[in-house]
C-alpha positions as CSV (number, residue, x, y, z in Angstrom):
1,X,0.0,0.0,0.0
2,X,2.8,2.4,0.9
3,X,4.6,1.8,-2.4
4,X,1.4,2.5,-4.3
5,X,1.0,5.7,-2.4
6,X,4.6,6.8,-3.1
7,X,4.2,5.9,-6.8
8,X,1.1,8.1,-7.0
9,X,2.9,11.0,-5.4
10,X,5.8,10.6,-7.8
11,X,3.5,10.5,-10.8
12,X,1.6,13.6,-9.6
13,X,4.9,15.4,-9.0
14,X,6.0,14.6,-12.6
15,X,2.7,15.9,-14.0
16,X,3.1,19.1,-12.0
17,X,6.6,19.7,-13.3
18,X,5.4,19.1,-16.8
19,X,2.5,21.5,-16.5
20,X,4.8,24.1,-15.0
21,X,7.2,23.7,-17.9
22,X,4.4,24.0,-20.4
23,X,3.1,27.2,-18.6
24,X,6.6,28.7,-18.7
25,X,7.0,28.0,-22.4
26,X,3.6,29.4,-23.2
27,X,4.4,32.6,-21.3
28,X,7.9,33.1,-22.7
29,X,7.4,31.8,-26.3
30,X,6.1,35.0,-27.8
31,X,9.1,37.0,-26.5
32,X,11.5,34.4,-27.5
33,X,10.2,34.3,-31.1
34,X,10.2,38.1,-31.4
35,X,13.8,38.2,-30.2
36,X,14.8,35.4,-32.6
37,X,13.1,37.3,-35.5
38,X,15.0,40.5,-34.6
39,X,18.2,38.5,-34.4
40,X,17.7,37.1,-37.9
41,X,17.0,40.6,-39.3
42,X,20.0,42.1,-37.6
43,X,22.4,39.3,-38.5
44,X,21.4,39.1,-42.2
45,X,21.1,42.9,-42.7
46,X,24.8,43.3,-42.2
47,X,27.3,43.2,-45.0
48,X,28.0,40.9,-46.8
49,X,24.4,40.1,-47.4
50,X,23.6,36.4,-47.9
51,X,20.0,36.3,-48.8
52,X,20.2,32.8,-50.3
53,X,21.4,31.4,-46.9
54,X,18.7,33.4,-45.1
55,X,16.0,32.0,-47.3
56,X,17.3,28.5,-47.0
57,X,17.3,28.8,-43.2
58,X,13.9,30.4,-43.1
59,X,12.4,27.7,-45.3
60,X,14.0,25.0,-43.1
61,X,13.2,26.3,-39.7
62,X,10.2,28.7,-40.0
63,X,6.9,27.0,-41.1
64,X,4.8,30.2,-41.1
65,X,5.1,31.9,-44.5
66,X,4.0,35.2,-43.0
67,X,6.9,35.2,-40.6
68,X,9.3,34.2,-43.4
69,X,8.2,37.0,-45.6
70,X,8.3,39.5,-42.8
71,X,11.9,38.6,-41.9
72,X,12.9,38.6,-45.6
73,X,11.3,42.0,-46.2
74,X,13.0,43.5,-43.1
75,X,16.4,42.3,-44.3
76,X,15.8,43.7,-47.8
77,X,14.6,47.0,-46.3
78,X,17.9,47.2,-44.2
79,X,19.8,46.5,-47.4
80,X,18.6,49.7,-49.1
């Protein structure tokens, strides 16, 4: 009986940790993504421009076409 009780406590603790981690990620994700987007724009707006590399990375890692276009447009704007 005691082992079953301790197992239930351990499972509950694991669930609590997982929920806390999910909550943290949900709260911090928007700020993280905004910062990552600013980094891409900054890094690829500097000379020498490598738009082909940027487009390859965006296609590989960013699934949202709106975000890909926004980053690409910002880099091109900084190029002018």
